[in-house]
C-alpha positions in Angstrom: 8.6 -6.3 -1.6 4.8 -5.9 -1.5 3.6 -4.7 -4.7 0.0 -3.2 -6.3 -0.6 -6.2 -7.5 -0.6 -7.7 -3.6 -2.5 -4.5 -3.0 -5.3 -5.8 -5.7 -5.4 -9.0 -4.6 -6.1 -7.8 -0.2 -8.9 -5.2 -2.0 -10.4 -8.3 -3.3 -10.5 -10.2 0.0 -12.0 -7.2 1.9 -14.9 -7.4 -0.6 -15.1 -10.8 0.0 -15.6 -10.0 3.6 -17.6 -6.8 3.4 -19.9 -9.3 1.6 -19.8 -11.5 3.8 -20.2 -9.3 6.5 -23.6 -8.1 4.8 -24.8 -11.8 4.4 -23.8 -12.4 8.2 -26.0 -9.4 9.3 -28.8 -10.0 6.9 -29.1 -13.7 8.6 -28.6 -12.5 12.0 -25.6 -13.9 12.8 -24.0 -14.1 16.4 -21.8 -11.2 17.6 -18.9 -13.6 17.7 -18.9 -14.3 13.9 -19.5 -10.4 13.5 -16.3 -10.0 15.8 -14.5 -12.2 13.7 -15.2 -10.9 10.1 -14.5 -7.6 11.5 -11.1 -8.8 12.8 -10.4 -10.1 9.4 -10.9 -7.2 7.9 -8.9 -5.0 10.0 -6.1 -7.5 9.3 -6.5 -6.9 5.3 -6.7 -3.3 6.1 -3.7 -3.0 7.6 -1.8 -5.2 5.4 -3.0 -3.0 2.5 -1.5 -0.1 4.5 1.8 -1.5 4.7 1.7 -2.2 1.1 0.9 1.1 0.2 3.5 2.4 2.4 6.0 0.1 1.1 5.5 0.9 -2.5 5.7 4.8 -1.3 8.8 4.4 0.5 10.6 2.5 -2.6 8.8 5.2 -5.0 10.3 8.0 -2.8 13.8 6.5 -2.4 14.3 6.3 -6.3 12.9 10.0 -6.6 15.3 11.0 -4.2 18.1 9.4 -6.1 16.9 10.9 -9.2 17.3 13.9 -7.9 20.3 13.7 -6.6 21.6 12.5 -9.9 20.4 15.4 -11.3 22.5 17.7 -9.0 25.5 16.2 -9.4 25.1 16.0 -13.3 24.3 19.5 -13.2 27.1 20.9 -10.9 29.4 18.8 -12.8 28.3 20.8 -16.1 28.5 24.2 -14.3 32.4 23.1 -13.2 33.3 22.2 -16.7 31.8 25.0 -18.2 33.6 27.4 -16.1 36.9 26.1 -16.7 
């Protein structure tokens, strides 16, 4: 499973690519090179979004499990109190 550490690495890669893009713009790079860098940025941004989505799904799933467990425990406690 992807982790926040993976997302941090992606963010580092994005920062490097953004700096490379700035450098190329200052040095009058070809549009072909600018397109390549922009494509790499897009791929990394998609990877970051996927990582965040995966982590969010895992956290929400765990929260749902805890809520269900708490409901079950509450129902059991109420049933015992009635008996």
